[in-house]
C-alpha positions in Angstrom: 99.3 -36.4 62.2 97.4 -34.6 59.4 99.1 -31.3 60.2 102.5 -32.9 60.2 101.8 -34.5 56.8 100.7 -31.1 55.5 103.9 -29.5 56.9 106.1 -32.1 55.2 104.2 -31.8 51.9 104.5 -28.0 52.0 108.2 -28.3 52.8 108.8 -30.7 49.8 106.7 -28.6 47.5 108.9 -25.6 48.2 112.1 -27.3 47.4 113.3 -27.9 43.9 111.4 -31.3 44.0 108.1 -31.5 42.2 105.1 -31.6 44.6 101.9 -29.8 45.4 100.6 -29.0 48.8 97.3 -27.4 47.8 95.6 -30.7 47.0 96.3 -32.1 50.5 95.4 -28.8 52.1 91.9 -28.9 50.4 91.4 -32.5 51.3 92.2 -31.9 55.0 90.1 -28.7 55.0 87.1 -30.9 53.9 87.7 -33.1 57.0 86.8 -30.2 59.2 90.3 -29.7 60.6 91.2 -26.3 62.1 91.7 -23.8 59.2 94.2 -21.9 61.4 96.3 -25.0 62.0 96.1 -26.0 58.4 97.3 -22.5 57.4 100.1 -22.6 59.9 101.3 -26.1 59.0 101.3 -25.4 55.2 102.8 -21.9 55.5 105.5 -23.1 58.0 106.5 -26.1 55.9 106.5 -24.2 52.6 108.5 -21.3 54.0 111.1 -23.5 55.5 111.4 -25.5 52.3 112.2 -22.2 50.6 114.8 -21.5 53.2 116.5 -24.7 52.2 116.6 -23.4 48.6 118.1 -20.1 49.8 120.8 -22.0 51.7 121.6 -24.3 48.8 121.9 -21.3 46.5 124.1 -19.5 49.0 126.5 -22.5 49.2 126.5 -23.8 45.7 128.8 -21.3 44.1 131.8 -22.8 45.8 131.3 -25.7 43.3 130.8 -23.5 40.3 133.9 -24.7 38.5 133.3 -28.4 38.9 132.3 -30.5 35.9 129.2 -31.9 37.6 127.9 -28.4 38.5 124.1 -28.6 37.7 123.7 -25.1 36.2 125.5 -23.5 33.3 127.2 -20.2 33.8 124.9 -18.6 31.3 121.8 -19.8 33.0 123.0 -18.7 36.4 123.9 -15.2 35.1 120.5 -14.9 33.3 118.7 -15.9 36.5 120.7 -13.4 38.5 119.9 -10.6 36.0 116.2 -11.3 36.2 116.3 -11.3 40.0 118.2 -8.1 40.1 115.9 -6.5 37.6 112.7 -7.3 39.5 114.3 -7.0 42.9 113.8 -8.6 46.2 110.0 -7.8 46.1 109.7 -10.6 43.6 110.1 -13.0 46.5 106.4 -12.2 47.4 105.7 -14.4 44.4 107.9 -17.3 45.5 104.7 -19.4 45.8 104.2 -19.3 42.0 104.7 -22.6 40.1 107.8 -23.0 38.0 109.4 -19.6 38.9 109.0 -19.6 42.7 111.5 -22.2 43.6 114.3 -20.9 41.4 113.6 -17.4 42.8 114.4 -18.6 46.3 117.5 -20.4 45.1 118.8 -17.3 43.2 118.2 -15.2 46.3 120.7 -17.4 48.1 123.1 -17.3 45.2 123.0 -13.5 45.4 123.5 -13.7 49.1 120.4 -11.8 49.9 120.1 -11.0 53.6 118.2 -13.9 55.2 116.0 -11.8 57.4 114.5 -9.9 54.5 114.3 -13.1 52.4 112.4 -14.9 55.2 109.9 -12.1 55.8 109.0 -11.7 52.1 108.7 -15.4 51.5 106.6 -15.9 54.6 104.3 -13.1 53.6 103.8 -14.4 50.1 103.3 -18.0 51.0 101.1 -17.2 54.0 98.9 -15.0 51.8 98.6 -17.7 49.2 97.5 -20.3 51.7 95.1 -17.9 53.3 93.5 -17.2 49.9 93.3 -20.9 49.1 91.5 -21.6 52.4 89.2 -18.6 52.0 88.2 -19.8 48.5 87.7 -23.3 49.9 85.5 -22.1 52.6 83.3 -20.3 50.0 83.4 -23.3 47.6 82.6 -25.9 50.2 80.1 -23.9 52.2 76.9 -25.4 52.6 
């Protein structure tokens, strides 16, 4: 049940909703649960949450001319310029607070190929959780 909760928390944390999975990851790590399963649960949930962002970004432009559209044209163009400037490699940093979720959304808006998107996001998020668990093992050793 703990792994499922971590998966769900990771998923929500990767969407545009405010949440943090690291606190739960560290709490579960201290309960002597399998670090490999913790890593897998957090990485899978967080990566799939980013996939939702990509899909929403891909589909949202069909509503761009509606009054209720949540993003101004200027903001959308600015985000697209930044993404194009730094390229798809910036998705390795999709785990960063504040900028990570919008990055994955803009990748969808720009219709980035999903297979490339998925691999880069998976690598970045997996590396982040691996580092968190490595630091936790050093911090709590002992």
